[in-house]
VOPA-977600 format. One line per field, with one value per residue (C-alpha): residue in one letter; y, x, z. Coordinates in Angstrom, 1 decimal. Layout:
VOPA-977600
resn	[a	...]
y	[Y	...]
x	[X	...]
z	[Z	...]
end
This chain:
VOPA-977600
resn	[m	a	l	s	s	r	q	s	t	f	n	s	f	v	p	l	t	v	r	n	s	t	l	r	a	g	t	a	r	p	t	t	t	a	t	s	v	a	s	q	d	i	v	c	a	v	s	e	s	r	g	v	s	s	t	v	g	l	a	f	v	n	l	a	t	a	e	v	v	l	c	q	i	c	d	s	q	t	y	v	k	t	v	t	k	i	g	v	f	e	p	s	e	i	l	f	m	s	t	a	k	g	s	k	l	h	y	i	i	e	e	n	l	t	e	p	i	l	t	f	v	d	r	r	r	w	s	d	k	a	g	h	e	y	l	d	r	l	a	f	p	d	e	v	d	s	l	k	v	t	l	g	g	n	y	f	a	a	c	s	f	a	a	v	p	f	p	p	q	v	f	s	h	t	l	t	d	d	q	q	a	l	k	y	i	e	l	e	l	q	r	i	f	a	s	h	s	l	r	i	k	f	e	p	s	q	g	s	m	t	i	d	l	a	t	i	v	s	l	e	l	i	q	n	l	h	n	a	k	s	k	d	s	l	y	g	l	l	n	e	t	t	t	p	m	g	a	r	l	l	r	a	n	i	l	q	p	s	t	e	r	v	k	l	t	a	r	y	n	a	v	e	d	l	s	t	k	e	d	m	f	v	s	v	r	q	s	l	k	g	f	i	d	a	d	k	v	l	t	s	q	l	c	q	p	a	g	h	r	a	v	e	e	l	i	e	k	t	l	n	e	n	i	t	y	q	s	k	p	l	d	l	r	n	q	r	i	y	c	v	k	a	g	v	s	s	l	l	d	v	a	r	q	t	y	k	e	a	n	a	d	a	a	e	l	t	f	d	i	t	l	d	l	k	y	d	t	a	r	q	y	y	i	c	i	p	i	e	n	s	e	p	l	p	d	i	f	i	n	v	y	r	k	k	n	r	i	e	c	q	t	l	d	l	v	k	l	n	q	k	i	t	d	a	h	n	e	v	i	n	m	s	d	q	t	v	q	a	l	l	h	e	v	c	a	d	l	a	g	l	f	r	i	s	e	a	i	a	m	l	d	m	l	a	a	f	a	q	l	a	t	s	h	d	y	i	r	p	e	l	m	a	t	l	v	i	r	a	g	r	h	p	i	r	e	r	i	h	s	n	k	f	i	p	n	d	a	c	a	t	p	q	t	r	f	q	i	i	t	g	c	n	m	s	g	k	s	t	y	i	r	s	l	a	l	m	t	v	m	a	q	i	g	c	f	v	p	a	q	y	a	s	i	p	i	v	h	q	l	f	a	r	v	a	t	s	d	d	l	d	a	n	v	s	t	f	a	a	e	m	r	e	m	a	f	i	l	r	h	v	q	p	r	a	m	v	l	v	d	e	l	g	r	g	t	s	t	t	d	g	l	a	i	a	v	a	l	a	e	a	l	l	a	s	n	a	l	v	w	f	a	t	h	f	h	d	l	a	r	i	l	s	e	r	s	g	v	i	n	l	h	l	a	a	d	i	t	p	y	a	n	k	m	t	m	r	y	q	i	a	q	g	p	v	p	d	r	r	y	g	l	e	l	a	k	l	v	d	l	p	p	a	v	l	e	v	a	r	t	v	s	w	s	m	d	r	l	t	q	r	r	n	s	p	s	r	a	v	a	i	a	r	k	r	k	l	l	l	t	l	r	e	e	l	i	l	a	r	n	g	t	m	d	n	v	s	l	r	q	h	l	i	k	l	q	d	e	f	a	l	r	m	a	a	i	d	e	e	v	n	l	e	s	n	s	d	p	e	i	l	d	e	q	q	e	r	h	q	t	g	s	q	v	d	c	t	a	p	t	s	r	t	d	r	a	s	e	g	n	s	t	r	n	p	l	p	s	d	p	s	l	l	d	s	d	s	e	p	d	s	a	g	h	d	s	v	v	l	v]
y	[122.6	121.3	118.4	117.3	117.7	115.5	113.0	112.8	112.3	109.3	107.8	107.6	105.2	102.9	100.1	99.9	96.1	93.8	90.6	87.8	87.9	84.9	87.0	89.1	92.3	92.1	88.3	86.5	84.2	80.5	78.7	76.8	75.1	78.5	80.7	78.2	78.7	82.4	82.5	84.6	87.7	90.5	94.2	96.8	100.5	102.9	106.5	108.8	111.9	115.2	117.0	115.9	113.0	109.8	108.2	105.6	103.8	100.4	98.2	94.6	92.9	89.2	88.3	84.6	84.5	87.7	89.0	92.7	93.7	97.4	99.0	102.5	102.8	105.7	105.2	106.8	108.8	105.6	103.8	100.6	99.4	100.1	98.2	95.3	95.1	95.2	92.6	90.2	90.2	90.1	91.9	91.5	95.2	98.3	101.4	104.9	108.3	110.1	112.8	110.2	109.9	110.7	110.8	109.3	106.6	105.6	105.6	103.4	100.9	100.7	100.1	97.5	95.7	95.0	92.4	94.2	96.3	100.0	101.7	105.4	106.4	109.9	111.5	112.5	109.0	108.6	109.6	108.2	108.8	106.3	103.9	103.9	103.4	100.3	99.1	99.4	97.4	94.8	94.0	91.4	93.1	92.4	93.9	97.1	99.3	98.2	98.7	102.1	103.1	101.7	103.5	106.7	107.2	105.8	108.2	107.0	103.3	104.2	106.1	103.1	100.7	102.9	102.7	99.1	98.2	100.6	100.0	102.2	104.1	105.6	105.9	109.7	110.0	111.0	107.9	106.9	104.7	101.6	102.6	103.2	99.7	98.2	100.4	99.4	95.7	96.1	98.2	97.2	93.5	92.8	91.4	92.4	91.4	90.4	92.4	91.6	89.0	90.5	89.6	93.0	93.3	96.1	95.1	97.7	98.2	97.0	93.4	91.7	91.4	93.5	91.4	93.2	91.5	91.0	89.1	86.9	85.9	85.4	83.4	81.2	81.8	81.1	79.4	77.9	80.3	77.7	75.7	77.5	74.1	72.7	72.3	73.1	76.4	77.3	77.3	74.0	72.5	73.7	73.1	69.9	71.4	69.5	72.3	75.2	77.7	76.3	76.6	80.3	81.1	79.5	81.5	84.8	84.0	83.3	86.6	88.5	86.7	87.9	90.0	89.4	87.3	86.3	85.0	83.1	81.5	80.3	78.7	77.0	75.6	74.3	72.7	71.1	69.6	68.3	66.8	65.1	63.8	61.3	60.5	64.1	64.7	61.8	62.7	66.3	65.3	62.7	65.2	67.8	65.5	66.2	69.3	71.7	75.2	76.8	80.3	80.0	77.9	80.6	83.3	81.7	81.1	77.5	76.3	73.1	73.8	71.0	71.7	74.9	73.4	76.5	77.1	73.5	73.2	76.3	74.8	71.4	73.0	74.9	72.7	69.1	66.7	65.5	68.8	67.8	69.0	66.9	66.5	65.7	68.7	67.5	66.3	69.6	71.4	69.3	69.7	73.4	73.1	70.8	72.1	73.9	71.6	71.4	73.5	76.3	78.5	77.8	79.9	77.9	74.6	75.8	76.8	73.4	71.6	73.5	72.5	68.9	68.7	70.2	67.7	64.8	66.1	66.1	62.5	61.3	62.4	59.1	58.3	55.3	54.8	54.2	57.4	58.3	61.6	63.4	66.6	69.1	72.6	74.3	72.6	71.2	68.2	66.7	63.3	60.8	58.2	55.3	54.9	51.4	52.1	54.7	55.7	59.5	61.2	62.5	66.2	66.6	66.6	69.8	70.9	67.7	66.8	63.6	61.9	58.7	56.2	58.4	61.3	64.1	66.3	68.0	68.6	71.8	70.6	69.6	73.1	74.7	72.4	73.4	77.0	76.2	74.2	77.1	79.6	77.4	76.7	80.4	81.1	78.2	79.3	82.9	81.8	79.3	82.0	84.2	81.5	80.7	84.4	84.6	81.6	83.2	86.4	84.4	82.4	85.6	86.6	83.7	84.0	85.7	82.7	80.4	82.5	82.4	78.6	78.6	80.8	78.5	75.4	77.1	77.9	74.4	73.0	75.1	74.2	70.5	70.8	72.3	69.4	67.0	68.7	68.7	65.0	63.8	66.2	66.4	70.1	71.7	74.4	77.8	80.2	83.9	85.7	88.8	86.8	84.5	81.1	78.1	74.7	72.3	74.3	73.0	74.6	73.3	73.1	71.8	69.3	67.7	67.5	66.2	64.4	61.9	64.2	67.6	69.0	71.2	74.4	76.5	80.3	83.0	86.7	89.2	93.0	92.4	89.9	91.4	91.9	88.6	88.4	85.0	84.0	80.7	79.0	78.7	76.1	75.9	76.6	80.3	81.1	78.1	79.0	82.6	81.6	78.9	81.5	83.7	80.7	79.5	83.1	83.2	79.7	80.7	83.9	82.1	79.7	76.7	74.6	74.9	72.4	72.5	70.9	74.2	77.6	80.9	83.6	87.3	88.8	90.4	93.3	93.5	91.0	92.0	89.7	90.8	87.4	87.5	87.5	87.7	90.8	92.5	92.4	93.9	97.1	97.1	97.1	95.0	92.7	95.5	98.1	95.8	95.1	98.8	99.6	96.8	97.9	101.5	100.3	98.3	101.2	103.6	101.4	99.2	99.6	98.2	95.2	94.0	91.0	91.6	89.0	90.2	87.6	88.3	92.1	94.1	91.3	93.1	95.9	96.3	94.7	98.1	99.7	96.6	96.4	100.1	100.0	96.8	98.5	101.6	99.6	97.4	100.5	101.8	98.4	98.2	101.6	100.5	98.0	95.4	91.7	91.3	88.3	89.4	86.6	87.8	86.8	90.1	88.9	92.5	93.4	90.8	92.2	95.9	95.4	92.7	95.2	97.0	96.6	94.3	92.5	88.9	86.9	83.4	81.0	77.8	75.2	73.3	70.8	71.0	68.2	69.2	68.7	70.6	67.7	67.4	69.9	68.6	70.9	70.4	72.7	73.7	77.2	78.0	81.0	83.5	84.4	81.7	80.5	79.7	82.7	80.9	78.4	80.0	79.0	75.5	75.2	76.5	73.7	71.1	72.1	71.7	75.2	75.3	75.0	78.1	80.2	78.8	79.5	83.2	83.5	82.0	84.4	87.4	86.3	85.9	89.2	91.0	89.3	90.4	94.0	94.1	92.6	95.2	98.1	96.9	95.8	96.1	99.5	101.0	102.3	98.8	97.5	100.1	99.0	95.4	96.2	98.2	95.4	92.9	95.1	95.4	91.6	91.1	93.5	91.6	88.2	89.6	90.9	87.5	85.8	88.1	87.5	83.7	80.8	79.3	78.3	79.9	77.3	77.3	81.0	81.3	78.9	80.8	84.1	82.7	81.4	84.7	86.5	84.1	84.4	88.2	88.5	86.1	87.9	91.3	90.2	88.6	91.9	93.8	91.1	91.0	94.8	94.7	91.8	93.3	96.7	95.2	92.4	93.8	95.4	97.0	98.9	100.0	101.2	103.0	104.6	105.8	107.2	109.1	110.4	111.8	113.3	114.3	114.9	117.9	115.9	113.1	115.5	117.1	114.4	112.0	114.5	113.7	110.0	110.3	111.7	108.5	106.4	108.0	105.9	103.7	106.6	106.9	110.3	109.7	112.2	111.0	109.8	109.9	106.3	104.9	102.9	103.9	107.5	107.2	106.0	109.4	109.7	106.4	106.0	107.3	103.7	102.7	105.8	104.7	101.3	102.8	105.2	102.4	100.2	103.0	103.9]
x	[-204.1	-206.2	-207.3	-203.7	-202.7	-205.5	-204.7	-201.1	-202.2	-204.3	-201.5	-199.4	-201.9	-202.5	-202.8	-201.8	-202.0	-201.2	-203.0	-201.4	-201.6	-203.8	-206.6	-207.5	-209.3	-213.0	-213.0	-214.9	-212.9	-213.7	-215.5	-212.9	-212.5	-211.6	-214.2	-217.1	-217.3	-217.3	-219.8	-222.2	-224.1	-222.5	-223.4	-220.9	-221.5	-218.6	-218.6	-215.7	-215.0	-214.3	-211.0	-207.5	-208.0	-209.1	-211.7	-213.8	-216.9	-217.8	-220.9	-220.9	-224.4	-224.3	-227.7	-227.0	-226.3	-228.1	-224.9	-223.7	-220.1	-219.5	-216.1	-214.5	-210.9	-208.5	-206.7	-203.8	-204.1	-203.6	-206.6	-204.6	-206.5	-209.9	-209.0	-207.6	-210.7	-213.1	-210.9	-211.2	-215.1	-215.2	-218.6	-220.7	-221.7	-220.3	-222.4	-221.0	-222.5	-223.4	-220.9	-218.1	-218.0	-214.4	-213.1	-209.7	-211.3	-213.7	-210.8	-208.5	-211.3	-212.2	-208.6	-207.8	-211.2	-212.5	-215.1	-217.8	-220.5	-220.2	-223.5	-224.0	-226.8	-228.1	-226.2	-229.5	-230.0	-226.8	-227.6	-226.4	-229.9	-231.4	-228.6	-229.6	-233.2	-232.2	-230.3	-233.5	-235.5	-233.1	-230.5	-230.9	-232.7	-229.9	-227.3	-229.0	-227.7	-224.0	-224.1	-225.6	-222.8	-220.2	-221.7	-222.1	-218.3	-218.2	-220.3	-219.2	-219.8	-223.4	-223.8	-222.7	-225.1	-228.1	-227.3	-227.9	-231.6	-234.6	-238.3	-240.3	-242.0	-238.8	-237.1	-237.1	-235.8	-232.2	-230.2	-226.8	-224.3	-225.5	-229.1	-228.3	-227.0	-230.1	-232.4	-230.8	-231.3	-235.0	-236.0	-233.7	-233.0	-236.4	-235.0	-236.7	-235.2	-237.5	-237.4	-234.5	-233.1	-229.7	-226.4	-224.7	-221.1	-218.6	-215.0	-212.4	-209.5	-207.1	-206.8	-205.9	-202.9	-203.0	-202.3	-202.6	-204.2	-200.9	-199.5	-202.7	-202.3	-198.5	-198.3	-201.3	-203.2	-206.6	-206.0	-203.2	-201.4	-201.2	-204.4	-207.4	-209.1	-206.1	-206.1	-202.4	-203.0	-202.9	-206.8	-206.9	-204.4	-206.1	-209.7	-210.4	-213.7	-216.9	-219.4	-219.9	-219.8	-216.4	-215.0	-216.2	-214.7	-211.4	-211.2	-212.0	-209.2	-206.6	-207.3	-207.3	-205.1	-205.6	-203.0	-204.7	-202.5	-205.3	-207.5	-204.6	-203.6	-207.2	-207.2	-203.9	-205.3	-208.4	-206.4	-204.1	-207.0	-208.6	-205.4	-204.4	-207.9	-208.8	-212.3	-213.4	-211.9	-213.6	-217.0	-216.7	-215.8	-218.6	-221.1	-220.1	-220.3	-223.3	-224.2	-226.5	-225.4	-227.0	-226.3	-228.4	-231.1	-231.5	-231.5	-234.3	-236.0	-236.8	-235.1	-235.5	-232.6	-231.1	-230.0	-232.1	-235.0	-237.1	-237.4	-237.8	-240.7	-242.3	-242.2	-243.4	-246.4	-247.4	-246.5	-247.2	-244.3	-245.0	-244.7	-242.0	-242.3	-244.6	-244.3	-248.0	-250.3	-253.0	-250.5	-248.7	-252.1	-253.1	-249.6	-250.0	-253.6	-252.6	-249.2	-250.5	-251.6	-255.3	-256.2	-253.7	-256.4	-260.1	-261.0	-258.4	-260.0	-263.4	-262.0	-260.3	-263.5	-265.3	-262.5	-262.6	-266.4	-266.2	-263.6	-265.8	-268.7	-266.6	-265.6	-269.2	-270.3	-271.2	-272.9	-274.2	-270.9	-267.5	-265.9	-262.4	-261.9	-258.6	-257.0	-254.6	-253.6	-255.4	-258.8	-258.8	-261.1	-262.3	-263.7	-261.7	-263.8	-262.1	-263.1	-264.8	-267.6	-268.6	-271.8	-272.2	-271.8	-274.9	-275.5	-274.7	-270.9	-269.2	-265.7	-265.1	-261.5	-261.0	-257.6	-256.3	-257.8	-259.9	-262.3	-261.7	-264.7	-266.6	-270.1	-271.8	-272.0	-268.3	-267.4	-269.4	-267.7	-264.3	-265.1	-266.2	-263.0	-260.9	-262.5	-262.1	-258.5	-257.6	-259.1	-257.2	-253.9	-254.4	-255.0	-252.1	-249.8	-250.8	-250.1	-246.7	-245.8	-246.6	-244.4	-241.6	-241.9	-241.6	-238.7	-236.9	-236.7	-234.3	-232.7	-229.6	-228.9	-229.2	-226.8	-224.3	-224.6	-223.9	-220.8	-219.7	-220.1	-218.1	-215.3	-215.4	-215.2	-212.2	-210.3	-211.1	-209.7	-206.6	-206.4	-206.8	-203.9	-201.7	-202.0	-201.8	-199.0	-197.0	-197.5	-196.4	-197.8	-196.0	-195.0	-195.8	-192.6	-190.7	-188.1	-188.7	-187.1	-188.0	-186.3	-186.8	-189.6	-191.3	-193.2	-196.8	-197.9	-194.7	-194.4	-197.7	-196.5	-193.0	-193.7	-190.9	-188.0	-188.8	-185.9	-186.7	-184.8	-184.1	-184.8	-184.0	-184.7	-183.9	-183.5	-179.9	-180.7	-184.0	-182.7	-181.7	-180.1	-180.6	-178.3	-177.8	-177.7	-180.8	-183.4	-181.6	-184.9	-184.6	-188.2	-189.6	-187.6	-188.9	-192.5	-192.5	-191.8	-194.7	-197.1	-196.1	-196.6	-200.1	-200.9	-199.7	-201.8	-205.1	-204.6	-203.2	-200.2	-197.2	-195.0	-191.8	-190.0	-190.1	-191.5	-191.4	-193.2	-193.7	-197.1	-196.9	-199.2	-198.4	-197.4	-195.9	-194.5	-192.8	-192.3	-194.1	-191.9	-194.3	-195.2	-198.5	-200.1	-203.4	-201.6	-199.3	-196.1	-193.0	-191.6	-189.3	-192.0	-194.3	-191.5	-190.9	-194.6	-195.0	-191.9	-193.1	-196.4	-194.5	-192.2	-195.1	-196.9	-194.4	-194.2	-191.9	-194.1	-194.2	-192.9	-191.6	-190.5	-188.6	-187.6	-185.2	-185.5	-184.0	-183.5	-185.6	-183.0	-179.3	-177.0	-175.7	-179.1	-180.6	-177.9	-178.2	-182.0	-181.7	-179.2	-181.4	-184.5	-182.7	-181.5	-185.1	-186.4	-183.6	-184.5	-188.1	-187.1	-189.4	-188.5	-187.2	-186.1	-184.3	-183.6	-181.2	-178.5	-176.7	-173.7	-172.4	-175.6	-174.7	-171.1	-172.2	-174.7	-172.8	-171.4	-174.6	-176.3	-179.3	-178.1	-177.2	-176.1	-177.5	-177.4	-179.0	-176.2	-175.3	-172.6	-170.6	-168.2	-164.5	-165.0	-168.3	-170.1	-172.7	-174.5	-176.5	-178.9	-178.9	-181.9	-180.5	-179.9	-176.4	-174.6	-172.8	-173.1	-173.0	-169.3	-169.0	-170.1	-169.7	-172.5	-174.1	-171.1	-171.2	-174.9	-174.2	-171.6	-174.1	-176.4	-173.6	-172.7	-169.7	-166.4	-165.0	-167.9	-167.5	-163.8	-164.3	-167.1	-164.8	-161.9	-164.2	-165.6	-162.2	-161.0	-164.0	-163.6	-160.0	-160.9	-163.8	-161.6	-158.8	-161.3	-163.0	-160.2	-160.9	-160.5	-160.6	-164.1	-165.3	-163.5	-165.3	-168.7	-167.9	-167.0	-170.1	-172.2	-170.4	-171.1	-174.8	-175.0	-173.4	-175.9	-178.8	-177.4	-177.1	-180.7	-182.0	-179.9	-181.3	-184.9	-184.4	-185.1	-181.6	-180.4	-177.4	-174.9	-176.1	-176.2	-172.6	-171.4	-173.3	-171.8	-168.3	-168.9	-170.2	-167.2	-164.7	-166.4	-166.6	-162.9	-161.9	-164.1	-162.9	-159.2	-159.9	-161.3	-158.1	-155.8	-157.6	-157.3	-153.6	-152.8	-154.6	-153.0	-149.4	-149.4	-151.0	-148.1	-150.5	-152.3	-149.0	-147.6	-150.9	-150.9	-147.3	-147.9	-151.0	-149.3	-146.4	-148.5	-151.9	-151.6	-153.8	-156.7	-156.1	-156.5	-159.7	-161.8	-161.7	-163.1	-166.7	-166.0	-164.5	-167.8	-169.5	-166.7	-167.2	-170.4	-168.6	-167.8	-164.3	-162.7	-159.4	-158.2	-158.0	-154.5	-153.2	-152.1	-155.5	-156.6	-160.3	-159.3	-157.1	-159.7	-161.1	-158.6	-159.3	-160.8	-164.4	-165.6	-164.7	-165.9	-169.5	-168.5	-166.3	-169.0	-171.5	-169.2	-168.5	-172.2]
z	[17.5	20.4	18.3	17.4	21.0	22.1	19.5	20.6	24.1	23.0	21.0	24.2	25.7	22.8	23.8	27.4	27.6	24.7	24.1	22.2	18.5	18.5	20.1	17.0	17.4	16.8	16.9	19.7	21.8	21.4	24.1	26.1	29.4	30.8	29.2	29.4	33.1	32.7	29.8	31.7	30.6	32.5	32.1	33.3	34.0	34.2	35.6	36.0	38.1	36.6	37.1	37.4	39.8	38.0	40.3	38.5	39.6	38.3	38.6	37.3	37.1	36.4	34.9	35.2	38.9	40.1	41.6	41.6	42.3	42.9	43.2	43.1	41.9	42.4	39.2	37.3	34.1	32.1	33.8	34.1	37.2	35.6	32.4	34.4	36.6	33.6	31.8	34.8	34.6	30.8	30.5	27.3	27.4	28.9	29.7	29.6	30.2	26.9	27.8	27.9	24.1	22.9	26.5	27.3	29.5	26.7	24.2	26.4	27.2	23.5	22.5	25.1	25.3	21.8	22.6	24.7	23.2	24.2	24.9	25.9	28.3	29.0	31.8	33.5	34.6	36.7	40.3	43.6	45.1	42.8	43.6	47.2	46.3	44.3	47.4	49.5	46.9	45.7	48.3	51.0	54.0	56.5	54.2	53.2	56.0	55.7	51.9	52.3	54.6	52.2	49.1	51.1	50.7	47.2	45.1	41.7	42.5	43.5	40.3	38.2	40.1	39.1	35.4	34.7	35.6	35.2	34.9	32.4	35.1	36.4	33.0	33.1	36.7	37.5	38.4	39.7	37.9	39.8	39.0	35.4	35.1	36.7	34.7	31.4	32.3	33.2	30.2	27.4	28.3	29.7	33.0	36.2	39.6	42.4	45.6	47.9	45.5	44.5	46.0	46.2	47.4	47.3	46.4	47.5	45.1	47.8	49.0	45.7	43.4	40.2	37.1	33.8	30.8	28.8	31.8	32.1	28.5	28.4	31.6	30.5	33.7	32.1	28.7	26.7	24.3	21.4	21.9	23.4	24.1	25.9	29.7	29.8	31.7	35.4	35.5	33.6	36.1	39.3	38.1	40.1	41.3	41.0	41.0	38.6	41.5	42.6	39.1	38.8	42.2	41.2	38.0	39.9	42.4	39.7	38.1	41.4	44.0	47.5	49.4	52.8	55.0	57.4	54.5	53.0	56.3	56.9	53.4	54.0	57.3	55.5	52.7	55.2	57.1	54.0	52.6	55.9	57.0	54.4	55.7	55.7	52.3	50.7	52.3	51.1	47.5	47.4	48.7	46.1	43.1	40.8	42.8	40.9	39.9	43.0	41.9	38.8	40.5	43.1	40.5	38.6	42.0	41.4	44.5	46.6	49.0	50.9	54.4	54.8	56.8	57.2	53.5	52.7	55.1	53.7	50.2	51.3	53.0	49.8	46.8	46.0	45.6	42.1	40.1	37.7	34.1	31.9	28.1	27.2	26.8	29.1	31.8	31.6	32.1	35.0	36.6	36.7	38.0	40.9	41.8	45.0	47.7	48.7	51.8	51.1	49.5	49.8	46.7	44.7	45.9	44.7	41.3	41.0	41.8	39.0	36.6	37.7	37.2	33.7	32.7	34.0	32.0	28.8	29.5	29.9	26.4	24.6	21.3	19.4	17.7	19.3	20.6	21.7	23.6	22.7	23.8	22.2	23.0	20.1	20.0	23.6	23.8	20.6	19.4	17.4	15.4	13.5	9.9	9.7	7.2	4.8	6.7	6.9	10.3	12.1	11.9	15.6	14.8	13.8	13.0	11.2	10.0	8.0	8.3	6.7	9.1	11.5	11.7	14.2	15.2	18.0	19.1	20.2	23.8	23.8	22.5	25.4	27.9	26.5	27.1	30.6	31.2	29.8	32.2	35.2	34.1	33.8	37.2	38.8	37.2	38.4	41.9	41.8	40.6	43.4	45.9	44.3	44.2	47.9	48.5	46.6	48.6	51.8	50.4	49.4	53.0	53.5	50.1	51.5	53.6	50.6	48.6	51.5	51.5	47.8	48.3	51.1	48.9	46.2	48.6	50.0	46.5	45.6	48.8	48.3	44.8	46.2	48.7	45.8	44.0	47.1	47.6	44.0	42.9	46.1	46.7	50.0	52.2	51.5	54.2	53.9	54.7	53.6	51.6	48.6	49.2	47.1	47.4	44.5	42.9	39.8	36.9	37.7	34.0	32.5	35.3	34.3	30.6	31.4	34.7	34.3	33.4	34.9	36.9	39.9	40.8	43.8	44.1	46.6	46.5	49.2	49.1	48.3	45.5	44.3	40.7	39.3	35.8	34.2	31.4	29.6	26.3	24.1	25.3	28.6	30.5	31.4	30.5	32.3	35.4	35.7	34.7	37.4	40.1	38.9	38.8	42.3	43.6	42.1	43.5	47.0	47.0	46.1	49.0	47.1	48.0	45.6	43.8	45.8	48.8	50.7	49.8	51.6	49.4	50.1	49.4	46.0	45.1	41.4	38.7	35.4	32.7	29.5	27.9	24.6	21.5	18.5	16.4	17.2	13.8	15.0	16.3	13.2	15.4	15.3	18.1	19.3	19.3	21.2	23.8	24.3	24.7	27.3	29.2	29.2	30.7	33.4	34.3	34.6	37.1	38.9	42.7	45.4	46.2	42.6	40.8	37.3	34.7	31.7	29.0	26.1	25.9	23.1	20.5	17.8	17.2	16.8	19.4	20.6	20.9	22.4	25.1	25.9	26.2	28.3	30.7	31.0	31.7	34.2	36.0	36.2	37.5	40.0	41.4	41.8	44.5	43.0	42.6	39.1	37.1	33.9	31.4	28.7	26.2	26.7	28.7	28.9	30.8	33.5	33.7	33.8	36.6	38.5	41.1	41.7	45.1	44.8	41.6	41.4	38.3	37.7	34.8	33.5	33.3	30.1	29.4	26.2	25.3	24.5	20.8	20.8	19.2	21.9	24.1	27.2	28.9	32.7	33.3	36.7	38.1	39.1	40.6	38.4	34.7	32.1	32.1	28.4	26.3	23.0	23.4	20.3	18.3	19.7	18.9	15.4	15.0	16.0	13.1	10.6	9.6	7.1	9.1	7.4	8.7	12.2	12.2	11.2	13.8	16.5	15.6	15.8	19.1	20.7	19.4	20.8	24.1	24.5	23.5	26.0	28.7	28.1	28.2	31.3	33.6	37.3	38.8	42.3	41.6	40.8	43.9	46.0	44.5	45.2	48.8	49.3	47.9	50.2	53.2	52.4	51.9	55.3	56.9	55.3	56.5	60.1	60.1	58.9	61.6	64.2	63.1	62.7	65.0	65.4	68.9	70.4	69.3	65.7	65.7	66.9	64.2	61.6	62.6	62.6	59.1	58.0	59.5	57.8	54.4	54.6	55.4	52.6	50.0	51.0	50.8	47.4	46.0	47.1	45.8	42.4	41.9	42.9	40.6	37.7	38.0	38.5	36.0	32.8	30.8	28.3	31.0	32.6	29.2	28.5	31.9	31.5	28.0	29.1	32.2	30.1	27.3	28.7	32.4	32.3	30.8	33.3	36.2	35.0	33.4	36.3	38.7	38.0	38.1	41.5	42.8	41.6	43.0	46.4	46.7	49.2	51.5	50.1	50.6	48.9	46.2	42.6	41.6	38.1	38.4	39.1	36.1	36.6	36.2	33.1	30.6	29.7	27.0	25.3	21.9	21.4	20.8	24.3	26.2	26.2	27.7	30.3	31.6	31.8	33.9	36.4	37.0]
end
């Protein structure tokens, strides 16, 4: 019983995020322009709290750049933040406690992240005390105290840090997560970090936008959906960086956009300076060209830093200038012997003199015949004699090797000299290594500053790339406001592909227009429109300018996109099942400051079920107060929700000729639902369906429209909902006017205009209801018939509806003559529609 209960619990979490079907389970991702920058060996350690609260500690150790990122996440029972964080770093191996086998966290990570190797480490080795010991030994000296204070309140992050690197002498000690990570690296991966050489930083779970893995894939943030090698992705577009550090920083920012207003404003200012001051921009770009990967160079500790004079002078005092790598064996040996300057160590100078004299003695060996002294790694010095006659060699020569045109041999004296040279060489190498190690120890004292310089160069490179994009693609600086307003916004990726014919669009989202239903015919640009808004939001929150004439963007803390349409073959689920799973994930985690994109929901099931589910999900998203763009072909969805507060209907315009022989997409957003609901029939006519089939389809469509219009005629309840929405919209307009920057004259004119529009729209609502109720004979006959035959039902059934109609603070009593109160006796088929309309 317990086992089945546990299994059912697991099934509800499988999988939380869905990758595109092109990313098959168990198949390594191809190296692309996106992943080549991130092809780093990263080990992650995960620890979890016990009990109901889900607190997770994470430690990421980058072996390529000697960088450690620690974080502690207060997660939900579905561990969405943990999975997203691990997915951003893409570790090659994940370490768990041995007791975590079969746990919910292990199961969820295994289901959602199929590529990393999962390794289990004994629980005894996860200890926060050892994590603090590693901080003392490996962190930069000037950062140890602040990191200790930070980890003091983040126990599980400290435990994860201990799990990764461990030397054999402390293998049996109790270690923290952080220590476990370091231990594992030192013992299993044979990588030992020098003292005070790790960049260790703590990343709080706040301060960045949460983007789940399915959204990253579907919005093509890192790589193109159809061609992994293509640069038609957001990362491929923005990657104008010239250094590897800048490219890595750009990728990390795209996956975790900032939500800190001060940081974003500072980046905007820097990009604006670089894009407007040409001389500074050119000099920065020229300086960054051909720059080495400073992170990896500093990690391997073979550094010759430019601009850091103290370290440079220290190296110049110790090492000779000409110490570049040599290819010949003797040159390579001498390069190591003479890498340290004379006078640095007197004992080293004596040992080198001995080595020099032994080599001179070997060169002075001469015989009666022509000799040529050679050297190789195996035999060291040997004699090479050309074959000119067949006279036998004297007995003094030993170790004779006969080749085609020469004889290679040695003498006893030469062998003794080789041994003497080897002993002198080993002594010199040992002393040189000691001197170089002492130099590295002194350099490590300033290594923190060098890494900070590398980080500054990476940031400068990324901002210079943003400036390059702003000038070459006509991007503008966005404003960080509470309202989303975009004028002439463009899809950044599609614009590059269709530069000559891309049509920009406007967008506006306020609390009263936070739920936007987008309708339109096929291929009219609905998906491109909503994707462009998400991409511009991500660009704005990494500090980049955006493709628009004007942009005011609110700081978004979560980004969700349900836009994929293919079956998930790996999980053995259909399109509809994948849709429902993704929507369940979104509803479980959406918060008020989120942006949600939903494209073509409910197409994989019957029309009635699809519409019902779409309405229910739309209601839930509307209640979350998030910014939602809902693209759909369900026109009834637009009609049902049109009177709800916070909902606005938009459509992508298309022109259809009178004879329906041509359809022209305008790709422009317009107010209201799509005017012609039969664009599917017109499109079917363009592809030469049989005329008889088209005629039957057209007849059925008109009949269904008339039936729907009859059943859903305007009522007083709908009128009240419209008036309430109109009042809330007026309130929002007045607040915006109060907080705006208009002068007194402009403000007065604006208020007069608002007053006139409000009065006209309010009168239009009343007039529409009166005309509809007085002019439709079918409705009047139906009302009269029901009043005569079923007055008792009419008086009881509407009572509950009146409660809902009182949403607009109306206190009137229900009247039998109200059309909205007389539909309870209609056919069963229409009851469901009526109840939905009146919600």
